[in-house]
N, C-alpha and C positions, 0 to 999 in steps of 0.2 A: 520581379529580380532583374537587376542591371546585369549586361552581358559578361562584365568582367567579375561582378560578384558570382555568376553562374559558374563562370569557368574555375575560379577557387574553389568553389562547393563540390564541382564535379571531381577535381583533382583529388579532394579530400576523401569523398567516397570512393575513388579507386583506390588510394592509398589503404583505406580502412579494411575494403574487402580483398585486398591483396594480403594484408596481414592474417585476416581470417583464414585464407585458403592456405598461407604457409604455415599457420600454427595448427591448422587441422592435419595437414600432410605430416608434420612432425609427430603430432599427437598419436596418428594412426601407426606409428611404426613402433610405438611401445607396446609392452605387453599389457592386455587387458586385464581390469582390476577383478580379483575374485569377491563375489557378493558377500557382504556379512553375515555372520549368522550367531544366534545366540547371543547377542549385544557385544560381539567382537567386531572391530574393523576390519578393511581389508587387509592391513598389515599383518595383525593378528592372525588370519586366517592363513594368511601365507606361509607365516612361520610354523605353523602347527603342520601344515601339509608338509613342509619340508624335515620335520622332524619325524613324521609319521613313516613306518616302514612301507618298502615299496609296494607289498602286496599282501592283505590278509587271507588267510586260507577261507575257501567258499563256505565252509561249516561255519566258520566263524562270523564271517558276513551275514551270513542268515540268521543267526541266532541274535545278533545286535538287537536290541529294542530301538525303535523309531524315538528321534529326539524328542525330549518333552516339551520343547520349545515350539514344535512345528506348527501347531494349531495356532498359538498367539501371535506367533511371526506372521503367519497368512492373515488373521484376521486384523491387527495391526497395519500390515500393509495396504489391504484393501480399504480399509477405513481411512487411511491418509489418503490414498488416492481418489477415491471416492470425493472426499471433501474438497481435496484440491481440485477436482472437476469443478465443483460447484463454485469455488471461488474463482475460477476462468470464468464461468458464466456470468459473472457480476460485471465483466466487460460490457456484456449486452444491457445490464442495467444503467451503467455509467453513461454509456452511448444515448441511452433513451432519455434518461433525466435530462443530460446535458443539452442535447439538440432540442428536446421538448420546450425546455425554459428558454432558447435563444431564438432568434428570428429566422423565419423560413429560409431567407436568403443567405444563411450561413449554414445551413442544415448539412450540406455535401461536406464541408471543412470540418465541421464538427465530427460527423460519424467517420471523416477520414483519419482525424487524429486519434479517435480513440481505437481505430483498426491499428495504426501504424505504432500506436506507442507500445502495446503489447509485442508486437513484430521486435521493434528494437531491443525491448527490454530482454526478450528471451534471447538474442544473439550476444548481448553484451555480459548480461549475467550468466549466461553459459562460459564464455570467455574469461572473464576474470572477476565477476561481481561475487560469485558463489565463494570463489576461493578467498577475496579480501574478506567478506564478512563470517565465514564459515570455517577457512584454513587454519592451520596451526601457524604461528607467529607470534606478534608483540601482543600488549594488552590494547594496542591502538587498532591494528588492521591484520589481518592474515596474509601470510605470504607463500602457502602451498596449496596444491589441488587444482592448478588452472586446467580448463578444460574438461575438468571432473577425473582427469588422469592421475594416477600415482595412488597412493594410500587413502582411504576415506579420512578425510582429516576433519569432518564436521564433529565439533567438541564433545558431545555426549559419548564418543567411542573412547575417550580417555578419562582415567579416574578422579584428574584433576579439574575435570570442568565442574562447576557447582552451580550453573545455570537453571532454569525453571523447568526444563524438559528432563533433567537427569532423572528424575524418579516416577517418569510420566511414560516410560517403553520408546524413547527415541532409539536407545539403541538396539531395539527389535526392529528397525526398518531400513531396508536397504538404501543404498545411497542414492540412486537414481529417484526414488520416491520421496526421499527427503528433498533432493533438489527441485523436483516439481511442484512440490508443496510451497516450498520457500521462494520460487519463481513466481508462481502466482500473486504471492503477496509483494514481491518488488514491482511486479505490474501495476497492481493496483496503487501504489504510493506514487508512482509515475504519473498515473492517469488522473488523479487527482489535480495535479497541475493545469490540466486541459481545461477545466470549468472556470478556473479564474483568470484565464488569459484568453477566453473565448473571443470570437467575433473582431479580433484586431490583429492577432498574431501571426507573422509569415509561417507557413506550412514545414518549410525546411528550418525554419529557427527552433520551431518546437521539435522537430525531429532529432536535431544535434542535441538539444536540452536533455530530452529523453535518454539519450545515450550518457549523458553526464550523471543523470540521476542513476543508472543502473551501473556507472563504474566507480565515481568518486563520491557520491552523496549518500544513497541508501546504503550500500553495503558496509562504509566506514562507521557509521554511526550505529547502523543494525549489529555489527561487530562486538561494538562496546556492551550492548545488551544480551543479545542471543550468540554470539560467538564466543563466550567466555573472556571477554573484553573487561575494562577497568571496572564498569559501571556494576557487571555482573559479579565481581570479586571482590568487592568492597565488604567491609565488616558488616553492615548491614545493607544487603545487595539492592539494587533498585530492581523494579519487578514491572512487567510488562507481558501480561499472559498472551495477548493475542494481537497487539500492536496498536493502541491508543497513540503511543510515541513513534514507535518502530515505523508502522505504516503512516496513520493519518498525521500525526504533527510533523513527521519529517515532509510529507508531501504538502502538507499546509504552509509550514516555512517557505519551501520553495517557490510554491505559488504566490505566497505574501510579496516577495521580492520581485516576482515576474510581473506581478499586477501594477506593483508601485512603478518601476521602471519602463512598461508600455504606457502608462496612464490611462484614463477613462475612454471610454467609447464617444465617439462624436455625437454631441446632444445630450448626454448623460447629466450632466451638472451645467446650470447658468451661471453667468457671472457674478450674478446677486445669490449665489449658493443654494438656489433650489436645485432640488432631486427632480429629475424625470423619469418616470416610470417607464422602462421598455418591456411591456410584456412578451413572453414567449409565446411561440406560435402553434403548441399542441400540448393542451396540459393532460390529455388523455396519454400521450405518449410517455409525458413525464410521470404521471402516477403508475402506469405499468412498469417503468424501469425503477421505481422505487420498490414494487413488489418483487421485481427480480433482484434488488440487491439485499432486500430483506430474507428472502429465500436463500440467496448464497451466505448471508450472514451466519447461518445454520451449518454451513462449512467451515468458514472462517473463524468463528470462535469454538464450536465443540470441535472441530479438526484440528485446534492448537493442542489438544491433549497428547497428540501424535501417538495414540494407542487406542485401542478398542475396550476403553474402560468406563463400563456401565454407569458407574456412579457420577464420573468428573463429566461424562459427556450429558448426562441429564441434567445436573445441576448448572454447566455451562449454557444448556439451550434453554431452560426456563429463565434463568437470568437474562440472556439475550433477548427472548422475546418480551418480557416484561418491560425493560428497559425501553426498547423501541416503541411499545405500544402508550407507555405513560408519557414518551418523549412527544408523542403526536397529540395526545388530550392536552398537555402543558402547552404545547404551541398553538392550538387551537384559541384557548382563551387568552395567552398571551396576546396573539396577532389581534383577537377582538378586542382587547384592552387600549392595544397600542395603536391599531389602523383603524377600529371602528367596524371591521367585519371578520371573520374568520378565513384568512386569505389562504387558499388552497396550496400555493408553493412553500408557505411557512409551515403549513401542517406536514407536508411531504419531508420538507428538510427537519422539523422537529424529529419525525420517526428515526431518519438517519443519524440525528445528533445524539439521540438516546443510545442507537447502536454503536456510533462510535465511542461514546464515552463508556459504556460497559465493557468493551473491548479488552480494555487492560486488567479492571479486575474481576471479570465474569468468573474466573475459576475460585476465587477467596472471599467471596461476599453471598449472603444471604439474599433469597428472592425479596425480603423488606429491603436490604440495602441496594438492590438493584432498581427498585420503584423509586427511591429517593434520588440514585444518580440520574435515572431517565427524567424525572420531574424537573430537575436542577438543569439537565440539558436540554430540555423543551423550551426553557424559559429563556436560557442564554443565547440559543440561536436566534429568537426572533431579535432580541435587542442587539446582538452582535451585527445582524445585517444591518439595522438602523445605525448603529455605530460606525462602519465601514463606510456608509453612503455619507453620515455627517463629517468623517476626515476625507472624504472625495477617493476613496480605494474602491474602483470600480471592480465588482465581481459578479458578473451576469447570472450565476447560478447558485450562490451561497456559499462556495465550497469552502472558502475561508471560516466561514462561522461553524460550518457543519465539522470539518475536518481537523482545522488548528485549534479553534477555541474549544472545541469539547474533546479532541484528544488531549489537550492540556488538562481539562477538567477530568476527564476520565483517569488520568494517570494520577492525579491529585487525589482522586476519590480513594483511591485504594489504599493510601494512606490513613483515611479516614475510617473506611467501612470495612476493611479486610475483617473477617469474623473468626478468626484463629481456627482456619480450616489448612489444614498441613503445617501449622504452625505457623503461620502468617497472620499477624495480629495488627489492625489499625490503632488508630487513636481512642475510638470510641468502643474498643474491645478490650481495654487494658494492655494496648501495645506501646502507649508513650508516644513519643514524638520520633523516636528512632525511624521507622519507615516513611512516615510522614517527610523527614528531611532528605532521606535517600531519594523518595520520588521527585521533591524540588531539585535537589543536585541534578537529576538524570534530566529532568525537563530544561533546566537552565543550559546545563553541558550541550544537549542535543540542540536546542533552539541557536546558540551562538555557533555551533560548528556549521549547520546547516544555512542560516543566513550568511555567514561570512563565503561560504564556497559557493551558494547559489550566486551571492553579488558578482564573485569572480567570474564564473561561469557565463551568466546572462549578459555580463559586461565585455566577455570577449566575443560571445556571438552577436552582439549587438554592433561592435567595431568592425568585425569581419564580414558579417551578412546583413546585418540591421534585424530589427526586431519586428517592427511594426508594418504594416501594409500601408501604401498610400491612401490619402484622404478620399479620392475618388472611387478607389477600389472599395474601401470601407463603406462608403454610401451605396456602392451598387451591390454589395455583397460579395463576401470571398468565395462563395460558390463558383462565380463566373470568374473573377480575377485569378483564384490559385488554381482552381480545378478545370474552368471550362465547362460546368456542367451544372445543372440545377436538381434540386430534389423533387421540385414539383413544377416539372416544365410547363403543363399545362393549366396552372393555376396561378404562377408567380412568373410573368414575364419580365425580360430585362427592363425594360421601361417602366414596369411597376416597382421593381425592384429598387430602382433608382432613388423612386421618391419615398422609399422608407428609411427612416433613421435620418 
């Protein structure tokens, strides 16, 4: 980074953290929010407390029975928090998959990006992102609940909210539990970008874009779907149970724009159109990372019930497992047919593709439907990787094929295979085309919004800070150029790093 650029970036960081400090000071001067109870938001609890008598006689207090919802309230809260922790653990899986599928000379950089992206998302989603996504406001974005202070504005606390969580116990979970669960989803969306722009993006440019994801990209589109916005309140609501669109497609569209603006890695494509394979340095790490992600998905999808609902959790869990497994099988045979060998990286991505695809419809399909969805996802991911290479969009880890392509497919598949569970019917279960058209409308609307805003954000970052490291630094490896260290100093010396790629 040039001296002038570094000076501007330093001033930007000082300004941001000054705002954070000032906001925190103002927030702590306000009264704390009372925890919600029995499905009521903090605002309702406060009004009830004000109307209650100053003190009840001791004998009346002793005789009053414990609220009937105590056990469910506790179970729901524990379930939501435990599954949130599982989704948080997926950060390790992303770090392992991405670093394993890239070269050793860039391992520190990739690991660093996977660490900092969640830190940045946490700060800005707490500051403004959650309020924009779940606060009361317009059908386009929320305008209340900054820094989690004020009334609990998450939509299911209001009778008007008609989103998917309304009947699944969201109202019985405290605000802070809702926040931590939604935070880890926001972090996942931002992390998806990392893989597609790997091995050539400037570290601090990625840092700033991660903040943009948490402020203006993920929360706004998320509000339309999960925050009671216009897509959720259409006559036939757009549905996405756990985030094929809200998390995976949003991350995928943003990653697509970044990959196009950055351009391919040096040596990836020749002038005559040939694609040069650039193999990852550690397939063991990538495989372990895939299993961490698969394990975390049992928090991602079943946790999105937002309640300890035994029937829903069981249904979502089996659908999730089947789609991932069938995706791996399908990708095995597809890679054999397309490439002549069952490529392990394709198999790993086939499993992840099945998991991504089932994420939107997992609550509304049967196990048979999940098998079909996973099968098509496993085929799609292999041919999508080949397609992106053919049009010279360099995606080192296959993030676009996994998250974007199969985020779209999974969202679309809900309109086909929803099996009259909870009254949601897909085309093949007598639902006609209404739900299918609602899904298409949501896919297109979110795609257009994320692409446009991503182009603006990436372009501003490029103009102010630059996006791509220099050619010499890319050849040497970003570990040395961006971080001044190596992941494997005893095995990959500086001189050998220069000779790779």
